[in-house]
N, C-alpha and C positions, 0 to 999 in steps of 0.2 A: 089634828096635824099628824102626819105619818113621820116615823123615825127617818126615813130616807129624805124627806124634805128638811128636817132639822139638821141632819148630818151633812147635807149638801150646803146649807147655809152656814154651818160652823166652818166647814172646809173653805168656803169662799171668804169668810171673815178672817180666817187664819192666814190665808194667802194675801188679803188686803192689808193685814197688819205687818207684813214682812217689811223690815227696816233695813234690809241689806246685810244682815248679819252673816248670811251665807255667801257673801260676796267673794269670789275666788281671788280677787286682787285688792285686799285691804290696804289702805293708806296707813302709815305709821301715825299714831296719835300726835295731833299738833302740827302736821305738815300740810303743806298746800298740795293741790292736785295739779302739778305741773304737766303741761300738754303742749304738743307742737300745734301750729295752726292747722296742719293737715289732719292731725288726729281729732282735733276739735270739730273741723268741718265734717269728718267721717261720722263722728258721733251724732252731730246735728242731722246729717242726712238719715242715719239710721232711725233716729227718733221721729223725723217727719214721715219717713216710709211706713213705720209701725202706726203712726197716728192716722195718716191719710189714706193708706192703701190697705195694709194687712188687717188692721182692726175692723174697719168697715166691712170687709169682705167676710170675716169670721162672724161679725154680728148678724149679717144677712143669713149666713148658713144656720146659725143658732136660731134665728127667728123663724126661718122655714122649718127647721127640724122640730121646733116647739109646737108647731101647728100640726104636726103629724100624730098627735096623741100621746101615748104613754111614754114619758121621758126617761123613766128608769131603765129601759131596755133600748134606748134610742141611741145608737152609736154616734151618729152625726151630732146629736145634741150634746152628749157626754164629752166627746173629743172637742167639740167647739167650745164648750165651757171651760174645759181644761186649757185649751189654746189661748182663750181670752185672758185667763189668769196668768199665763206665762208672758203674754204680750204686755199686760198691764204691769207686771212686775219688772219686766225689761225697761218699759217706759219710765217707771219711777226711778229705777237705777240710773238711767241715761240723764234723766232731769236733775237728779240730785248731783251727779258728777259734773254735768255742764255748769251747774249753778256755782260750784266751788272751784271750777277750773281757772288755773293761771296759765294763760297762753304765753308761751315763750318762743319767740322767733329767733332760732339759732343763727340765722344769717346776719342778725344785727349784733352778734357778740363781739365785743371790742378786743377782749384778751384772748385772741386765737392761739396763743402759744400755751395755753392751759386747757385742761379737760373740765368742760362744764356740760350743762344739760344741752343736748342736741349735737354734741360732738360725735364725729365717727373716729374711732381710735383702734389702731392696730397695736397689739401688744404681743410680747413673746413670753411663753411660759418656760419654766425650767428645763423641760424636755426638748426645748428648741422649736416646738410648733408655734406658729403665729395664728392669732385670731383677730378678726375685725368685727367690731360691734358699733352700733350707734345707740347712744344713751337717749331714751325717750320716756314718756310718761307711762305709768302702770297700766293705763287702758289702752296702750298702742303696741304692746309687745307681740300681739298676734298679727300684726300688719306685714310681717315678712321675717325671713331668717336674719339672724344677726342684730336684732333689736332686743336691747335689754332695758328693763326698767331702771330708772335712776335710783331706786331704793334696793336694787339687788346688791349682793355682796361684792360681785366684780365692779360694778358701777361705782359703788362707794369707795372701793379701794383705788380706783382710778381718778376720781374727782380731784380736781385742782393740781394733778400731776403735769409735768411737762416732758416733752420728748427727752428720752434718755434716762428719765427717772426710774428708779426701782421702787415699786410699792408692794407691800405685803398683803396678801389675800389669806384670810382664815378659812380653811377647808376642813371637812371631817378628818382628813389624814394629817392635818397640821398646817402650819404656815407655809405659804408658796410664795415666792417672789415673782413678780411680773415686771417686765421692762417695757415702757412706753416707747414703741417704735415710731408712730406717726399720729398726728392729730389733724383732722380737718373739719371744716364747717361748711354748710351750704353756701353757695355763692350769693344767691338772692331768692329769699322766700320759700325754700324747700329743703327738706331732709333728703340726704343722698342715699 
C-alpha cells in the first residue's frame, strides 16, 4: 500500500471524526439550542439540499473521476473528495443542531412588555445612537442584519428588560448603559 493511500485514508478518518469542536457558534455548556421556526425550517432545507442534491452530484463526479486512472494527480477526484468531506461535516453539524433544537415561536409570547427570545428591541446607547436588533438563535445570526444571538452580551443585557429600563452592558471599554426604547414581537408565526 502506498503512503499516499494511507495518508488519504487518515485524512478522511480525521475529517469523519470531527465532533464540531471547530464550530464557529458554540452553545454555552448546559444551554438549549433555542431557534425560531423560520431558522429551524431553513436548517432543515439546507440539510435536505445537501443530502438530496449536492452530495449525489459530487459523488457522481468523484465516481467519474476515479475511473480516469491515476487519482493522485486527478484534480476532479481530489477536489470532489474534499468537497464530499465538507458536505458530510456540514450535514453532521446540521443534524446535531436540529436534534437539540428547541423551537420557540416568538409570536406566541404572552409577556410582550418584556424582552425575551424572538423580540425585536430598539435601544439607545449613551452616545444617543439607537440600534434595533432581533434576538434569535446562535445559528440564525447570518440570516440578515440586526439579528443577534440570544447568548451575545447585548442580548443577555437586554433579556427581561422592559421599555424605559436602563441595562448595563459590559464592554472592553467598561460598563455602558443602554435604554430600552421599544419592544415588539411578530404578530403571527414570523420574525420581523
